[in-house]
N, C-alpha and C positions, 0 to 999 in steps of 0.2 A: 632748295636749300635743304629741306628735310629729307629729299631723297638722295643727296648726297652725304648726309650724316649717316642714315641708314645703310648705305653702301659702303662707308667706313666702318660702321659697327659689324658688318656681315664680313668685310675682308679680314678685320682683325681677328674674328671668332675663328675664320678659317685658318689663318696662320697658326692661331694658339692650339687650334686641334690636330695640326699637322707637325707638332714638335714633340720630341720624347719626353720631355720634362713636364711635371706636372706645374700648372699655375693656375693660381686663384687671387682674386681681389677681395678687400672687405671694406667697410665703411668705419666711420668713428666709433660705432657700436660694436665693432667685431663681428658684425654680420656678413657672411660670405655673399658677395654680390655677382661674382662670376666664376666658374669652373670649367677648365678645359678636359678634354677626353682622356690624356694622359694621367690628369689628377684622377678621374674616376677609375682608371684602371689601376694605377698604383694603390689606392686606398680601397677599393672594392664598392664604392658608392656609385649609384646614378646621380647625374646631375641634378635631378629634381629632389633628390634627398638632401642636398647640401646647400642650395640657394636659400638664403634667408636665415640659416642655422649660424650658431655661433662657431667661429673656427676651432676654438678649445674643445667644443664638444664633438667635433668631426675627427681632430687630429690627436687628442690626447696626447701631446708630447711631453716629453720631460722638461721642456722649458716652458710650458703654457702659463704655469703658475707664478713663477718669479721672474723669469728672464727670457720674455717673449721677444723674439727678434723683430717680429713685424709691428709690435706695439711701441717698441723703441723707435722704429723707423717713423710712425706717426707723431710720436711725441717730439722726438729731437731732430727728425730728418737724417738721421745717419744710417747709412747702407749697411748690410750684412753680407758679406761674401763667402761662400761655400763653408758654412759651419755645418758640422755632422751633429745631427741629432738622432732620437728615436720617436716615432709615431706608432700610434696603435690602430691597425686597419679594422675593416668593418667585421672582420672574421676573429678578430681577437688578438691578431699577431703582430709581435714587435717587430717593426720594419726600420733599418738604418737609411737615413736619406740625407742628402746634403742640400741645405737650403740657402737662397739669396733673398733678401728683402731690400725694399725701398719704398719711400713715401709715393703715394699716387697723386698727382698735381694737375690742375687744370690749367689752361693756357696762361691764366694771370698768375701762377705760382702757387695758388691756394691748395692747402692739402686736403684732399677728398677722402682719403682712407690709406691704405696700403696695399702693395702687391707682394706676392712670395711665389718663387718658383722652387721646386722641390725635385731633387733626382733619386730615384731608387738605387741603394747601394747594396741591395741584397746580392746580387749577382758577383759583385767585387768582393764582398764579405765571404760568400762561399769559396771564391776562388783563393783568396788569401789564406783560407784554412786549407784548402786542399794541398796548396804549394808549400807552405809551412808546416802542415800538420801542427798548427798551435791550437788545439781544441781547449776550449774554456769550460767551465764547471757547468754554464747553462746550456751546454749541448747534449747533456744528458736529460733527455725527456721523459717525465714521469709524474704521475700524481699519486703513485702508489704509497701507502703509509710507509711499508717496509723500505723503499727505495729512499724516501724521505728521511728516514732515519739513518740511511748510509750516507746521505748527502751532509746531514747535520754534523757529522764526526770526520768527514774528509777533510776539512782545514786543520784538524787537531794532528790527524794521521800524517798529513803533508809536513807538519812542521817537524817532526822527528825525522830519523834516519832509519829506523827500524825496518827489517824486512817484513813486507806485506805478502799475504798469501790470498789471491782471489779465486773463490771457486764459484763456478757456475757451468751451464750447460753451454755448448756451442752456439755462438750467435747472440749471447746476452749482453755482449759489450763489455768484456773483461778489459781489453786493451784501451777501450775509450776510459774507463775508470783509472786504469793505470796512467795514461797521459794526464788526466785530471790531477791526480796526486801529484805528478811531477810538476804541472804547471803552477800548482799552489806553492810548490816548495821552494826553499833557497836556492834549489838546484836549477831553476826554470831556465835560466840563461845558458845552461849546459845541455849536451845532447840527451835525447831519449832515444835508446838503441834496443830494438825488439829482437829476439831470436825465437823461432818455433822450434822447440827442442824435439817435437814429435815428428818433423819432417825430414831430420836428417840423421844418417848412421851415426855411430860413436866416432869414427875417424874424422868424419866430415864436421861433426859439431865440435869435436876438440879443437880443431884448426880455426873455425868459425869463432869460437870463444875466445881462445887463447892466442890464436894466431901462429905464426911461425917464421923461423929463420930461413934466409937462403941455403938450399941445400940440405934441408930436414929431410926431404924426400926427393923422388926422381924429378918431379915438375915443380918444385919450388925453386924457381929461378932468383926470386928477390924477396926480401922480408915482407911479411904481411901483416898489419896490424889487426889483432881480433877485435871482436865485439866490445870485450872488456875495456880495452884501451881506447876505443872509439868513445865509450860512454865514460871516461874519466871526469870526475867532478859531476856527472850527472845521475841518470837513472838507467839500469839494465833491466829489461823486463824479459823475463824467462817464461814464454808459453808454453803449455802443454807439458809443464814439468814432470806430470804423472807418467809420461811415456818413455822416460830416459832408462836405459839399462841399468841393472844393479851394479854393473862394472863402471859406468860413468858416474852414478851416484856417489862413489868413494872419491873421485877427482872433484866433483862439484861440492862436495862437504868440505873438503880440505880448504878450497876457495873461500867458501862462506865462513869457515871458522876463522880463517887467517887473514883473508882478505889479501891474499897473495897468490901468484901464479908463475908459470914457466912457459913460454911460448914453446912449440915444438922446435928442438933443435937448440933450444937456448941452454946456458950454463949458469945464467944468472937469474935469480929470483926477482918478478916485478910485483911491486905493491900497488894495490888499486884502490881508488877512492871512489866508490860508486854506491849508490842506493839500489838495492835488488828489490824487484817486484814480480813474484811468480804467479802463475795461473795455472788452474787445470779444470778439465770438464769431467774429473773424476773425484771420487772421495778419496783423498789420501789417507785419511785414518782407516779406511776399508782396506786400502791396498796395504798398510802396514799391516793389519790383522790377518791378511791372507800371505804375509811374508813377501809380497812383490814390491815394497818400497821400505827403504832402510828407516827405522825408528830415529835414529840420531839425525839423520837429515830432515825428517819430518818436523822433528822438535826445533831444528835450526831455523826452518823457513816458516813454522806456524807461530810466528810471535804476535802478528795482528791478522786476523783472518776476516775476511769479508765474504759473505755468502750472496750472490747476485740472483735474485729470484728469476726464474723462467717465465716467458711472456704469457703463458697459459695461467701463471697465479697472479697475474697484474694486468687483468684483461681491459681494465678501465683506461690503460694506456694506448689501446689499440686505435681509437679515434683520433687522438693527439698524434701519434706517430704516423698515421695515415696523412694527416694535413700536413705534416712536416715533411713527409718525403713528396707529396703533391707539390708543395712549394719549391722544394729541391729542384725536382725535375722540371717543372715549368721554367725555372731559369735555365736549366741546362739544355733543355729542348727546345726553348723558346714558344712553349704552349702556354694556353691560358685555361687549362683545366680546373674547375671549381672545387671537385669533391668526387663522391662515389655516391651511387644510388643507394637507397635503404636497404634492398634485397643483397646487394655487396657488402654493404656493412654487416647485415645480419651473418652471412656466409663466414665474413671473417672474424667476426666474435665468436660463431662457434668452432672456428678452426682450432686444432690442438697446436700448431706451430711447433714443430719438432726441432725447426732451425731458428726458432725464436725472432728477434728483431731483424737479424739478417735476411731470413727467409721473408718477412712482411715487406722489407724493401725492394728484395728481388721480385715480389709479386706485384707491386707499384709499378715498378720499373717496366715490368712485361705488359702491363695494361697501358702505360703511357705509349708503348710503341704502336698499338692497335687502336687506340682511343682517339677519335676526330671530333667527339662530342663534348659538350660542357662537362657531363658526368662520365665517371667510370662505370660501365654497365657489367652485367655478369658475362656477357659474351668476350669480354675483354681480358678475362681472368686466365690464367693458364688452367690447361684442360686437366692436367693430372691435379690439380687441387680439389677436385670432386671425387677422384677415384679412391684416394687412400681414406676417405671419411669413415667407411665402415670399416676398415682395417686398423686404423690407429689404436682404438680401444683393446682390440686383441693383442696387438703387438706389445702396447705398453703392459697389458696383464701378463703375458708370456714373459716379458722382461721381469717385471716384478716376481714371478714364480721362480725364475732361474736364480735371482739374488737370494730369496729365500732358501732355495734348495742347497745354494752353495754354502751360505751360513751355516746352515744345520749340518751339512757334512764336515765342514771345518770345525765346528764345535763338538761333533762326535769323535771325530779323529784325535783332537786335542784330549778329549776326555779318556781316551783308549792309548793314550801315548803314541799317537800316529800309527798304531799298529790296524793295517787295512782289514786284515781279515775279521779281527775283532770288532772293529767299527761296522763293517758289512752286516756283522751278525745283530749288533744293535740297532741297525736301521732296517732290520728284516728284509735284506737283500743280498744276492749272490756277489761274491768278492769281484767277479769280472764286470758284473753290472756297474759295481761301486768304482772299479777301474775306468770304465768307459765315461761315466759321469764326472769324475775328477778331470779327465781329458778335455771333454766337451766344455765343462765350465771354466777351465783355464786356471784350475785350483794348482799352485805350487807347493809341493811338500818340502818340509826340512830334509836336511840329509842326514836323518837318522833311521834306525830300524827298530821299530817297536817290537819286533818278534824277540829280541833279546831280552828285553825286560821282563816280557810275557812269559818266556821260558823258565825264569828264575822263581815263579810262583808255584 
């Protein structure tokens, strides 16, 4: 008889360990009495770490304190089917799970405790975000003080319809910030439409933004709605706005001032109801100083300005982001990588990340392709990660020197009414040397001739 009982228990455990959902049982005191392998995988605990522990100490769910489903099953006999809740795993990450609960009874119908099954919904949650692009505020991962100051004001910014300017280096997450502002706004149920202004020449950018009518040009066989029309009622995100030409800046200024536009080949003006968010990886104020960006356009978009710090200035976020990307690629690639080795973390903490968060994500994805171990090791990292380490400070220093040199030349030229010869003399260099520097540094000069004013003295 005892042998048959043991066999049944072993059989039950084998069955439980071969299903993909987590399963656990508790007694009347909420002590965990059994826990299957899938439950260990989802929570990160080993079975011997949870048996005998209180279930609320292991799961730390958002319903543990007041609306515990398994407690309700024990006390009332009522079952719960596919209820979505959040638990906190062993490593401190918030995981969405679907739970079902029921009372655990003996053959006589006496309630011995409760049983709960839980299914990890993280993969479905990630897939939903990829499909719908429905990013939430909590997808911006950071514990940096400056980032949190930005988080605190995002809801107020989202409530208004004022134009927002996001400044930050490439890869810092400017579009993610723009999507969060859109999602927190009253326009969240309408489209978020992004346009990369730096990737298109003027003619293509004009047709992309404003659209065109059939016959507007040779290949225009039918009407095409522009991005502004597609964003009607929602948000228009103008990425890399600092790269648009002076000629197109005039057209964009008119649209921002009047919120009207004309599709190519149209005779009627269209009115637009869109919230505009612009982004740039350059300093627009500096471009205005250099005469490369219209001052009136700058004032039009610089109503609310948010500066997103680069990853090298918030290195405390690197471990958080590493774990976030590991979790993401575990779901995508079906692996169970737990983290990175201590020397890999040290390497990444000392890296300057010129590509910012995007670069870190690429490094983790590269490592995932090669890694077949529980921890990502140095050998799994991209080879070129180590090559630029000695060069980066020199390159950064060189870029800073060029910026200072350009500012000095512009300042001197302005003081000498843009007279090149007089400015070269003040800078103690030959005028041809100054001409070469102006060209190399990309300094745009105004269409005036300082020599005329100089000759009058």
